[in-house]
TIGU-296844 format. One record per residue: x, y, z of N, C-alpha, C in turn. Coordinates in steps of 0.2 Angstrom, whole numbers, plus 5000, padded with zeros to 4 digits. Layout:
BEGIN
XYZXYZXYZ
...
This chain:
BEGIN
529857775498529657755491529857685489
530457665491530557595490530057545493
529857555499529357515502528657515499
528457575496527857585493527857545486
528457555483528457515476528457435478
528857415483528857345485528157325486
527757365490527157345492526657335486
526657385482526257375476526357325472
527057305470527257255466527057185469
527157175476526957115479526257105479
525857155480525157145480524857125473
525157155468524957135461525157065459
525557035463525756965462525456915467
525056945471524656905476525056885482
525556925483525956915489525756955495
526056955501525756985507526257025510
526457085508526957125511526757155517
527257175521527157205528527857245530
527757295534528357325536528857285540
529557295539530057255542530057265550
530057215554530057225561530757265563
530757305567531357345569531357365576
531957365579532057385586532257455586
531957495582531957575581531357605584
531357645588530757685591530557735586
529957735584529757785579529557845582
529457845589529257905593529557895600
529557955604529857945610529457895614
529857845618529557795621529957775628
529557765633529857755640529757675641
530257635642530157565643530057545650
529857485651529657465658530257475663
530857485661531357505666531357575668
530957615664530957685666531457725661
531757695656532257725652531857745646
532057805643531757835637532157835631
531857805626532157805619531857865615
532257895611532057945607531757925601
531457965597531157945590531657945585
531557895580532057885575532057945570
532557975568532658035563532758005556
532857945555532957915548533557955545
534157955548534657995547535157965541
534957895539535457865534536057835537
536157845543536857825546536657775552
536257725551535957685557536357615557
536357585552536557515553537357495554
537757545554538457545556538657585561
538257625565538357675569537957665575
538157705581537757715586537257765585
536757775589536157825587536257885591
536257945588536358005591535658025595
535057995592534458015595534257955600
534657905602534457855606533857825605
533757815598533057785596533157705594
533757685594533957615592534057575599
533657515599533757475605534457445606
534757455612535357425613535457425621
535857385624535957385631536157455634
536557495631536757555634536157605634
535557595630535057635631534457605635
534357535634533757505637533857475644
534457465646534557425652535057445657
535657465654536257485658536157545663
535857595661535757645666535357625672
534857585671534557555677534957505681
535357465678535757425681536357465685
536657515682537157545685536857585692
536257605692535957635697535857585703
535857525702535757475707536357455711
536357465717536957455722537257385721
536757335720537057265719537357255713
537357305708537657285701538357325701
538857285698539557315697539657305689
539857355686540157345679540857355679
541257305676541957305676542157315669
542357385667542557395661543257375659
543457365653544157345651544357275654
543757235655543957165658543757115652
544257085650544257035644544256965647
543756925647543656855650544156815646
544656785650545156735647544856665647
544656645653544456575654543956565659
543556505659543156485664543556435668
543456435675543756385679543256335681
543356275678542856225678543056165683
542656145687542756085692542256035689
542555985685542155935682541755895687
542155875692541855825697541255855701
541355925702540755955706540255985701
540355975694539956005689539756075690
540256115691540256185693540756225689
540656285687541156335685541256375692
541856365694542056395701542256475700
542456495695542756555694542756575687
542856645686543056665679543656705679
544156695675544756725675544756785669
544956845671544956895666545556935666
545656975661546257015660546057085659
546357125663546257205663546657225657
546257245652546657265645547057325646
547057365651547457425652548157405655
548157365660548757345663549057275661
548557235659548757165657548757115663
548557145669548457105675547957055674
548056995677547456945677547156935684
546556925684546156925690545656855689
545556835695545056775696544556795700
543956795697543256815701542956745702
542856725709542456675711541756685709
541356635707540656635705540256585707
539656595709539156545711538756535705
538656585701538256575695538556615689
538656585683538956615678538456615672
538356665669537956675662538456695657
538556655652539056665647538656695641
538856755639538556785634539056825630
539556785627540056815624540056805616
539456805613539356795606539556725604
539356705598539356635596540056615597
540556645594541256615593541556615600
541556665604541856665611541456615616
540856605615540456555619540756485618
540856475612541156405610541856405612
542256455611542956455613543056445621
542656475625542756475632542456405634
541956375631541756305634542356255632
542556265626543056215623543756215627
543956275629544556285632544556265640
543856275642543756245649543656175650
543556145644543356065644542656055646
542156095645541456085647541156055641
540955995642540555965636541155925632
540855885628541355845623541355885616
541955905614542055935608541855895602
541555925597541255895591541855875586
541755815584542255785579541855765573
541955805567541555795562541655725558
542255695559542455635556542055575559
541955575566541555525569540855545570
540755605570540055635572539855635579
540455615583540355615590540455685593
540255705599540355765603539855815601
539755875604539255925603539455995603
540056005607540256075607540556095601
540356145598540556165591540156145585
539656095587539256065582538756115579
538456105573537856135570538056215570
538656235568538756305566538356315559
537956375560537556395554537656465552
537456485546537556555544536956585542
536956615536536356635532536556635525
536056615521536156615513535956685511
536356725511536256795509536656805502
536556865499536856885493536456875487
535856845488535356845482534956905481
535056945476534757015475534757035468
534357095468534257125461534257205463
534557245458534457315459533957345454
533557385456533057415452533257495451
533157525445533257595444532657625441
532457685443531957725441532057795439
532057815433532157885431531657935434
531057915434530557955436530357955443
530757925448530557915455531157935459
530957975464531457995469531457945475
532057915477532057865482532257895489
532657945489532957975495533257925500
533857905498534157845502534357875509
534357935511534457965517533857955522
533257945520532757925524532757855525
533257835530533357765531533457745538
533457685539533557655546533857585545
534257565550534557495549534157435548
533557435550533057385549532457415546
532457435540531957475537531757455530
531157435529530957405523530257375523
530157345517529557305516529657235514
529357185518529557115518528957075515
529157015512528656965512528856905515
528456865517528556795520528256735516
528056755510527656705506528156645504
528756665504529256605502529756595508
529556605514529956585520529656525523
530156485526530056425529529556375525
529056355528528556305524527956345522
528056405521527456445518527256435511
527656395507527556385500527656315499
527356285493527456225491528156205488
528456155492529156135490529156075485
528556055483528555995478529056005472
529455955471529955955465530456015465
530556055471531056105471531756085472
531756025476532455995478532756035483
532456075487532756105493532256115499
532456115505532056135511532156205513
531656235516531756295519531556355514
531756415516531556475512531856535514
531556595512531956655514531456715515
531656765519531156825518531456865513
531056905510531256945504531057015506
531557065505531457135507531757185502
531357235502531657295498531757345504
532357365504532557405510533057465508
532957515511533457575511533757575518
534457555519534757555525535257615526
535457645521535957705522535957745515
536157805516536257845510536957875510
537457845513538157865513538457865506
538657915503538857925496539457885494
539957875499540557835498540357755498
539957735503539757665503539257645498
538757685496538257665492538257705485
538457665480538457695473538157655468
537457645468537157605464537157625457
537357585452537457605445537157545441
536857555435536557505431537057455428
536857395426537257345423537657375417
538257365416538657385410538957455411
538857485417539257545418539957535420
540357575417541157565418541257575426
541757535428541957535435542357605437
542557645433542857705435542857755429
543057815430543057865424542457905424
542457945418541957995417541257965417
541157905413540457875413540257855419
540657825423540457795430540257855434
540657915434540457975438539757995436
539658005430538958025427538357975430
538557915429538057865431537857865439
538457875443538357885450537957945452
538057995448537658055450536958055447
536858015442536158005439535757965443
535957905446535557855449535657855456
536057895459536157885467535457895470
535057935468534357945471533757915468
533957865464533457835460533457755460
533757725465533857655465533857625472
533657555472533757525478533757445476
533857405481533957335480533357295483
533257235480532757185483533257125485
533157105491533657045493533256995496
533556935496533256875499533756845504
533556835510533956805515533756745517
534056685516533856625517534056585523
533756535525533956495531534556455529
534856435535535556395534535456335539
535456275536535356215540536056185542
536056145547536656115549536856065545
537556055544537856005540538455975544
538555915543539155885547539755915546
539955945540540655975539540656045541
540056075544540056145546540156145554
540656175556540756165564541256215566
541356225573541856265576542256225580
542956235580543356195585543956245586
544456215590545056255592545556245587
545856295584546456295579547056255582
547356215579547956175582548556215581
548556265577549156305576549156375579
548656415577548656485579548356505586
548656555589548456575596548356645596
547856665601547756735601548256775606
548156835607548556875611548656845619
548156815621548156785628548456715628
548656685622548956625622548456565621
547856585620547356525619547356515611
547156445610547056435603546456475600
546556495594546056535590545456485589
544856515589544256475587544256475579
544156415577544256395570543556375567
543356415561542656395558542856355552
542456305551542456265545541756265542
541756295536541056315534541056325526
540556295523540456305516539656295514
539456325509538756315507538756245504
538056225504537956155501537356155496
537256105493536756105487536056135489
535856125495535156155498535256225497
535756255499535856325499535856355492
536256325488536256345481535556345477
535256285478534556275475534056325478
534056345485533656395488533856465485
534456475484534656545482534356555474
534456495470534256505463533456515463
533156475467532356485467532156555469
532556585474532356645477532556705472
533056695468533256745463532656745458
532356695456531756695452531256735454
531056725461530556765464530656835464
531256855466531456935467531456965460
531656925455531556945448530856965446
530456915448529656935446529456995450
529657005456529457065460529757125456
530357125455530757185452530357205445
530257155441529857165434529157195435
528857175441528157205442528257275444
528757305446528857375448528957415442
529057385436529157415429529757465430
530357445432530857495433531157515426
531557575426531857595419532357545418
532757525422533357475422533357425428
533457365427533557325432534157275431
534557255436535057205435534757135435
535157085432534957015432534956995439
534356955441534356925448534956885449
535356895454535956865456535956815462
535856755460535856705466536556695469
536556665475537156645478537556595475
538156605473538556555469539256555472
539656495471540356495473540356475480
541056465482541156445489541056505494
540956485500540956545505541556575506
541556645506542156685506542056735512
542456735517542356775523542556855521
542856865516543056935514542556985513
542056975508541557025507541057025513
540857075515540357075521539657045518
539357005522538756975520538256975525
538356955531537956965537538356945543
538156965549538456945555538056895559
537656865556537156825559537356745560
537856735564538156675565537756635571
537656575570537256535575537656465576
537456435582537656365583538256365587
538456295589539056285592538956265600
538456295603538256275610537456265610
537256225605536556215604536156185610
535556205611535056185616534756125613
534456075617534156015615533855985621
533555925619533155885624533655835628
534255815626534655775629535355785628
535855765633536555785633536955755628
536655695625536955665620536955695613
536555745612536455775606536455855606
536555885612536555955613537055975619
537156035619537656065624537256095630
536656115629536256145634535556115634
535256125640534556105641534056155638
533356145639532956195636532956265640
533256265646533356325649533956365648
534356335643535056365641535556345647
535456295651535856275656536356225654
536956225655537456175653537256105656
537256055652537155985654537755965659
538355995658538955975661539156025667
538856075668538956125673538356155675
538056135681537456155683537356235684
537856265686537856345687538056385681
538056355675538256385669537656395664
537456455662536956465657537256505652
537056485646537356515640536856555636
536956615634536456655630536756675623
536256685619536556705612536356655607
536456675601536256635595536756575594
537256565598537556505599537156445601
536556455604536156405606535656375601
535656405595535256385590535456315587
535056275586535156205582535256215575
534856265572534856285565534856355565
534856385559534756455558534156475553
533656505556533056525552533356575547
532856595543533056645538533156715541
532756735546532756795549533356805554
533556865555534056885559533956855566
534456835570534256805576534056845582
534056905582534056955588533356935591
532756935588532156925591532156865596
532356805593532356745596532856745602
533456775601533956775606533656815612
533356865611532956905616532456865620
532056825616531556785619531856735623
532356695621532656645625533056675631
533256735630533556765636533056775642
532456795640531956805645531756735648
531656695643531456625646531956595651
532656595649533156575653533156615660
533156675659533156715665532556705670
531956695667531456675672531556605675
531856555672531956495675532556505680
533056545679533556555684533256585690
532856635690532556675695532056635699
531656595696531056565699531156495701
531756465698531856395699532556385702
533056405698533756385700533956415706
533856485707534056515713533756485720
533156465719532856435725533056365726
533256325721533556255722534056245717
534656265718535256255713535356185711
535356175704535456105702535256105695
535256045692534956035685534256055685
534056095680533356105679533056055674
532456025675532155975671531456005669
């Protein structure tokens, strides 16, 4: 119902709605590896949990069973990578040191080829602690490792409430909804707006968990009898419209090693320096106006005031987990960490995968581009690097 209302409202305004792309299988599907995904059951418990129907794309469903069956593959569980052993003169990562989390023992695994896929923060941490590449210094602007950390401009939203419509929040999936791209990237005229970039706008029902999801109209008390009544009345009659905006790199937004705090292995913690900038606030303000127009076109019984992103960045309330940058790819070693094949400029046998390779952050979640770049890099490794190890040009 939320998607249908969003579609009708957007079409009435001249926009172009479409179903949100999702890595959920709508029916039983066997992938090229011969592994079978189940059909999505729209259980309402998708975006924070594993999938009991195996309908959600993930390594444990889509690739690991095939890898484990390969006699050349070994999966070492409970292995926490501590550091890369880097030979700067040879331009090679010679080994990987890891700790067995059960015994605390440390092991050194020699390596001819290393693929670093430890998520944004640990990718940067492992490169910085190994001394691979020049660390970024925001004061001088020199260095590249840790540079261009980006996030997403989320939190711009409006809630709509309908007395006469059943929304059924349990018919949901983690990436489920109706989207428009009319205000994404350069798809609209920016003249006089004072900002660059854009956002995708989505009406989505991602869960129906009654403890986590309690939509109530503006002015409802935060506790007590009236709050309980409003919760019961509107639980099945509300949803949100959200804008998720791009995040561009700024000189003051970066990752580095903390000079004081260390982790359980004795390494410096990775430190994030980040805040929103004028472009982010102006983008959020504009998108709040757009989602307000869409909400009013739905003719809801009640709606909240469109709420744009304001204030400093705060890590405490959940916003998204779509972090990018820090080991960005590029055309030359003076301004990037990796080449176009995701190969380190400073270690020929090191390839880095994940959203840490993004120079900027688009409005969309990074997964699709991360997957595409992984295929691109893997093809270069298998067709070029393994035949003639060295820098890929």
